[in-house]
C-alpha positions as CSV (number, residue, x, y, z in Angstrom):
1,M,-23.9,-5.1,4.3
2,V,-22.5,-8.0,2.5
3,I,-24.3,-10.1,0.1
4,V,-22.8,-13.6,-0.1
5,M,-23.4,-15.2,-3.4
6,K,-23.8,-18.9,-4.1
7,L,-20.7,-20.4,-5.9
8,D,-22.6,-21.2,-9.1
9,A,-23.9,-17.5,-9.4
10,T,-23.4,-16.1,-12.9
11,A,-22.6,-12.7,-14.0
12,E,-26.4,-12.4,-14.9
13,D,-27.2,-13.5,-11.1
14,I,-24.7,-10.9,-9.9
15,G,-26.4,-8.2,-12.2
16,K,-29.6,-8.9,-10.7
17,V,-28.4,-8.2,-7.1
18,E,-26.7,-4.8,-8.3
19,E,-30.0,-3.6,-10.0
20,K,-31.9,-4.4,-6.7
21,L,-29.3,-2.5,-4.9
22,N,-29.5,0.4,-7.4
23,E,-33.3,0.5,-6.9
24,Y,-32.8,1.3,-3.1
25,G,-30.0,3.9,-3.9
26,Y,-27.3,1.5,-2.6
27,Q,-23.8,1.3,-4.2
28,G,-22.4,-2.3,-4.9
29,H,-19.0,-3.3,-5.0
30,L,-18.0,-6.9,-6.4
31,I,-15.1,-8.4,-4.5
32,R,-14.2,-11.9,-5.6
33,G,-12.3,-13.8,-3.1
34,V,-10.9,-17.5,-3.1
35,E,-13.6,-19.1,-1.4
36,R,-16.7,-17.0,-2.1
37,I,-18.0,-14.1,-4.4
38,V,-19.5,-11.2,-2.3
39,I,-20.9,-7.8,-3.0
40,G,-20.3,-5.0,-0.6
41,A,-23.0,-2.7,-0.6
42,V,-22.7,0.8,0.8
43,G,-25.9,2.8,1.8
44,D,-27.9,3.8,4.9
45,K,-31.6,3.8,4.0
46,N,-34.2,1.0,4.7
47,R,-31.4,-1.5,5.6
48,E,-33.8,-4.3,6.9
49,L,-36.1,-4.0,3.8
50,V,-33.2,-4.0,1.5
51,M,-31.7,-7.1,3.2
52,A,-35.1,-9.0,3.1
53,S,-35.8,-8.1,-0.6
54,L,-32.2,-9.4,-1.4
55,E,-32.5,-12.4,0.3
56,T,-35.3,-13.3,-2.1
57,L,-33.1,-13.6,-4.9
58,A,-32.3,-17.0,-6.2
59,K,-28.5,-17.3,-6.1
60,V,-28.0,-15.2,-2.9
61,E,-26.7,-17.3,-0.1
62,K,-27.0,-15.0,2.7
63,V,-26.9,-11.1,3.3
64,V,-25.0,-9.8,6.6
65,P,-24.9,-6.5,8.0
66,I,-21.4,-4.8,8.5
67,V,-20.6,-3.5,12.0
68,S,-17.4,-1.9,11.2
69,P,-17.4,1.8,9.9
70,Y,-15.0,0.8,7.3
71,K,-17.3,-1.5,4.9
72,L,-15.3,-2.7,2.1
73,V,-11.9,-3.0,3.4
74,S,-13.2,-4.9,6.4
75,Q,-12.6,-8.6,7.0
76,E,-16.3,-8.9,7.3
77,V,-16.3,-8.6,3.5
78,K,-13.3,-10.6,2.7
79,K,-11.3,-13.0,5.2
80,E,-8.5,-14.0,3.0
81,K,-5.7,-11.5,2.4
82,T,-6.0,-9.4,-0.9
83,R,-3.1,-10.1,-3.1
84,I,-1.8,-7.2,-5.2
85,D,-0.3,-8.6,-8.5
86,L,2.1,-6.1,-10.2
87,G,3.3,-8.6,-12.9
88,D,6.4,-10.5,-13.5
89,G,6.1,-12.4,-10.2
90,V,5.7,-9.5,-7.9
91,V,2.9,-10.0,-5.6
92,I,2.2,-7.8,-2.6
93,G,0.1,-9.8,0.1
94,G,1.2,-13.2,-0.9
95,E,3.8,-15.9,0.7
96,E,6.8,-13.7,-0.3
97,I,7.9,-10.7,1.5
98,V,8.3,-7.6,-1.1
99,V,11.0,-5.0,-0.4
100,M,10.6,-1.5,-2.0
101,A,14.1,0.2,-1.8
102,G,15.7,3.4,-3.3
103,P,16.5,7.0,-2.7
104,C,13.9,9.3,-0.8
105,A,14.1,11.8,-3.9
106,V,15.1,11.2,-7.4
107,E,18.2,13.6,-7.9
108,N,19.8,12.5,-11.1
109,E,19.9,9.5,-13.5
110,Q,23.3,8.3,-12.7
111,R,22.7,8.1,-8.9
112,L,19.2,6.6,-9.6
113,C,20.4,4.0,-11.8
114,E,23.4,3.0,-9.6
115,T,20.9,2.5,-6.7
116,A,18.5,0.7,-8.6
117,E,20.8,-1.8,-9.8
118,K,22.4,-2.4,-6.5
119,V,19.0,-2.8,-4.6
120,A,17.9,-5.3,-7.2
121,A,20.9,-7.3,-6.9
122,A,20.4,-7.5,-3.1
123,G,16.8,-8.7,-3.7
124,A,14.5,-5.7,-3.8
125,S,11.7,-6.1,-6.2
126,I,10.5,-2.5,-6.4
127,L,12.2,0.8,-6.8
128,R,11.2,3.7,-4.5
129,G,11.9,7.2,-5.5
130,G,10.0,10.7,-5.0
131,A,9.4,12.7,-8.0
132,F,7.1,15.0,-6.3
133,K,8.2,15.9,-2.7
134,P,5.9,17.6,0.0
135,R,8.6,19.1,2.1
136,T,7.9,20.8,5.6
137,S,10.0,23.8,4.3
138,P,9.3,25.6,1.0
139,Y,13.0,26.2,0.6
140,S,13.9,22.4,0.6
141,F,14.3,20.2,-2.5
142,R,10.9,19.4,-3.7
143,G,11.5,17.1,-6.6
144,L,12.2,17.1,-10.2
145,E,8.4,16.4,-10.9
146,E,7.8,14.7,-14.5
147,E,11.5,14.4,-15.4
148,G,12.1,12.5,-12.2
149,L,9.1,10.2,-13.3
150,K,11.1,9.7,-16.7
151,L,14.2,8.7,-14.8
152,M,12.3,6.3,-12.8
153,A,11.0,4.8,-16.0
154,R,14.5,4.4,-17.3
155,A,15.8,2.7,-14.1
156,R,12.9,0.2,-14.5
157,A,13.8,-0.5,-18.0
158,R,17.5,-1.0,-17.0
159,T,16.8,-3.3,-13.9
160,G,13.5,-4.7,-14.4
161,L,12.2,-3.4,-11.0
162,K,8.6,-2.1,-10.5
163,I,8.3,1.5,-9.2
164,V,6.5,3.4,-6.6
165,T,6.4,7.0,-6.5
166,E,4.3,9.7,-4.7
167,V,1.5,11.7,-6.0
168,V,0.6,14.9,-4.2
169,N,-2.0,16.7,-6.1
170,P,-5.4,15.2,-7.5
171,Q,-4.6,16.9,-10.9
172,D,-1.2,15.0,-11.1
173,V,-2.8,11.5,-10.7
174,S,-3.1,10.5,-14.3
175,L,0.3,11.9,-15.1
176,V,2.0,9.8,-12.2
177,A,0.0,6.7,-13.1
178,E,1.6,6.6,-16.8
179,Y,4.9,5.9,-15.4
180,A,4.6,4.4,-11.9
181,D,3.5,0.9,-11.1
182,V,2.1,1.8,-7.5
183,L,1.1,5.4,-6.5
184,Q,2.1,6.6,-3.0
185,V,-0.1,8.6,-0.7
186,G,2.3,10.1,1.9
187,A,1.5,10.6,5.6
188,R,0.7,14.4,5.1
189,N,-2.0,13.4,2.3
190,M,-3.7,10.6,4.1
191,Q,-7.1,12.5,4.6
192,N,-6.7,14.5,1.5
193,F,-10.0,13.3,0.4
194,S,-9.9,14.8,-2.9
195,L,-6.8,12.9,-3.8
196,L,-8.0,9.7,-2.5
197,R,-11.2,9.9,-4.4
198,E,-9.0,10.6,-7.5
199,L,-6.9,7.5,-6.9
200,G,-9.9,5.6,-6.5
201,K,-11.1,6.3,-10.1
202,Q,-7.8,4.9,-11.6
203,E,-6.7,1.3,-11.7
204,R,-3.1,1.5,-10.4
205,P,-2.6,0.1,-6.8
206,V,-2.3,2.7,-4.2
207,L,0.2,2.6,-1.4
208,L,-1.6,4.4,1.6
209,K,0.7,5.7,4.3
210,R,-0.6,6.2,7.7
211,G,-0.9,9.9,8.8
212,L,1.4,11.5,11.4
213,S,-1.2,11.3,14.2
214,A,-3.9,9.0,12.5
215,T,-5.6,6.2,14.5
216,I,-5.7,2.9,12.9
217,E,-9.6,3.4,12.4
218,E,-9.1,6.9,10.4
219,W,-6.3,5.0,8.4
220,L,-8.6,2.2,7.2
221,M,-11.3,4.8,6.5
222,A,-8.8,6.6,4.3
223,A,-8.4,3.3,2.4
224,E,-12.2,3.2,2.4
225,Y,-12.4,6.4,0.4
226,I,-10.2,4.8,-2.4
227,F,-12.3,1.5,-2.4
228,S,-15.6,3.4,-2.7
229,E,-14.5,4.8,-6.0
230,G,-13.9,1.3,-7.4
231,N,-10.1,0.9,-6.9
232,Y,-9.6,-2.3,-4.7
233,N,-5.9,-2.5,-4.8
234,V,-4.6,-0.7,-1.7
235,I,-1.6,-1.4,0.2
236,L,-1.5,0.0,3.7
237,C,1.9,1.3,5.1
238,E,2.8,1.8,8.7
239,R,5.5,4.7,8.6
240,G,5.5,5.8,12.2
241,I,3.4,8.1,14.1
242,R,4.1,11.3,16.1
243,T,4.5,10.9,19.7
244,F,6.5,12.7,22.8
245,E,9.7,10.9,21.9
246,H,12.5,13.0,20.0
247,Y,15.2,10.3,19.9
248,T,13.6,9.1,16.7
249,R,11.8,11.1,13.9
250,N,8.6,9.2,14.6
251,T,7.5,6.2,16.6
252,L,7.2,3.0,14.5
253,D,3.8,1.5,15.8
254,I,4.7,-2.3,15.5
255,S,1.2,-3.1,16.9
256,A,-0.5,-1.4,14.0
257,I,0.8,-4.1,11.6
258,P,-1.0,-7.1,13.4
259,L,-4.0,-5.0,14.3
260,A,-4.2,-4.1,10.5
261,N,-4.0,-7.6,9.7
262,M,-6.8,-8.6,12.1
263,H,-9.3,-5.8,10.9
264,S,-8.7,-5.7,7.2
265,H,-7.9,-7.8,4.4
266,L,-5.4,-5.5,2.7
267,P,-1.6,-6.0,2.7
268,V,0.3,-4.1,5.1
269,I,3.9,-3.0,4.9
270,A,6.2,-1.1,7.1
271,D,8.6,2.1,6.4
272,P,11.4,1.6,8.9
273,S,13.2,4.7,7.5
274,H,10.7,7.6,8.2
275,S,9.7,5.9,11.4
276,S,13.3,6.4,12.8
277,G,15.0,8.9,10.9
278,E,18.2,7.1,11.8
279,R,19.9,4.7,9.4
280,R,21.6,2.7,12.5
281,I,18.1,1.5,13.9
282,V,16.4,0.9,10.5
283,P,17.6,-2.9,10.4
284,A,16.4,-3.4,13.6
285,L,12.8,-2.1,12.9
286,S,12.8,-3.9,9.7
287,R,13.4,-7.2,11.3
288,A,10.5,-6.4,14.1
289,A,8.2,-5.5,11.2
290,I,8.6,-8.6,9.4
291,A,8.2,-10.7,12.7
292,A,4.9,-8.7,13.2
293,G,3.6,-9.7,10.1
294,A,4.2,-7.2,7.6
295,D,4.0,-8.1,4.0
296,G,7.0,-5.9,3.0
297,L,9.2,-3.0,3.6
298,L,9.9,0.4,2.1
299,V,13.5,1.2,2.9
300,E,15.6,4.3,1.7
301,V,18.9,3.5,0.0
302,H,21.2,6.1,-1.3
303,P,24.9,5.3,-2.6
304,Q,26.1,8.6,-0.7
305,P,23.9,9.4,2.1
306,E,25.8,12.4,3.3
307,Q,25.2,14.0,-0.2
308,A,21.5,13.2,-0.4
309,L,19.3,16.2,-1.1
310,C,16.6,14.5,1.1
311,D,16.6,12.3,4.1
312,G,20.2,11.3,4.0
313,P,20.5,10.6,7.7
314,Q,18.0,7.7,7.6
315,S,19.2,6.2,4.2
316,L,21.1,3.0,4.2
317,T,24.2,2.7,2.0
318,P,23.9,-0.3,-0.8
319,G,26.3,-2.3,1.3
320,E,24.3,-1.9,4.6
321,F,21.0,-2.6,2.6
322,N,22.7,-5.9,1.4
323,L,23.3,-7.2,4.8
324,L,19.7,-6.2,6.1
325,M,18.4,-8.2,3.2
326,K,20.4,-11.3,4.4
327,D,19.3,-10.7,7.9
328,L,15.5,-10.4,6.6
329,R,15.6,-14.0,4.8
330,E,16.3,-15.5,8.0
331,I,13.6,-13.8,9.6
332,A,11.1,-14.6,6.9
333,R,12.1,-18.2,6.9
334,V,11.4,-18.4,10.7
335,C,7.9,-16.9,10.0
336,G,7.1,-19.3,7.3
337,R,7.6,-16.8,4.4
338,S,10.2,-16.2,1.7
339,M,12.0,-13.4,-0.2
340,V,13.6,-12.8,-3.5
341,P,17.0,-14.5,-3.3
342,A,20.1,-12.0,-4.0
343,A,22.1,-11.9,-7.1
344,I,25.2,-10.8,-5.2
């Protein structure tokens, strides 16, 4: 259920509601919106009795049941889009479209920093790069682990870019959080509930990729796991789903972007690189995602894709990425949005 507080409610008033919820065995989650303060209450006992009891409290405006199976990420709890502020003017879910770009895997300092400088000059705000790489084959390159995180931090220091990188195991969450500005959950781990709960216990924003065959409801329920532990900074990422088509690596579900925006208040971005597996169609998918309402993109860029240790065929060169960013600025303008200007 959602407890809508009156605008003049104090911290003491909110505390009284939370005490009442605890009495009945419910878990309260305070969510501050632009226009109202609400408390999302999660529990399944004596709902009508609890609602009636809460409505007697002085600063409670109304109590509304939530129909959606995902309670806290639903628009029933919060109508306006959640804005995730990473600092230094980088806000995901705001008017400005945010682009995350970089290599699939961190390979060495020289290549990483070269890529970081070029994507930053083209207008990217966040550097992506994998230090821990879950791979289909155990014989494939699986990342530099903590050394890769250190290289990402050095690239951030040189360029000012924020960094996003994947965390694979629950026991690595605190380590990755020491280095990264955003923690990524890969498609294979979307329903790794132990990992999701651990991510919910820390404060770093989480980029949650949609699973290979996950429905939109399952995707939002995975976000609910993170919210239920107290971390309300989640970014959804549509990265393509597995279908019968074999001309692409996956199939980018463009419809998932407006649907996620309709049913959830979380920011939504798209990953055109993993969706396609083919660099030649990454620009078209990127344009389509922005036109469909995505708040950002996650794009793979490598200075020498033919030498990449991971996902070279889907990686743009820095030059190709720069051209893409020019196109995206026009798409963003038509959609009433903006992007970081290029320095080159």
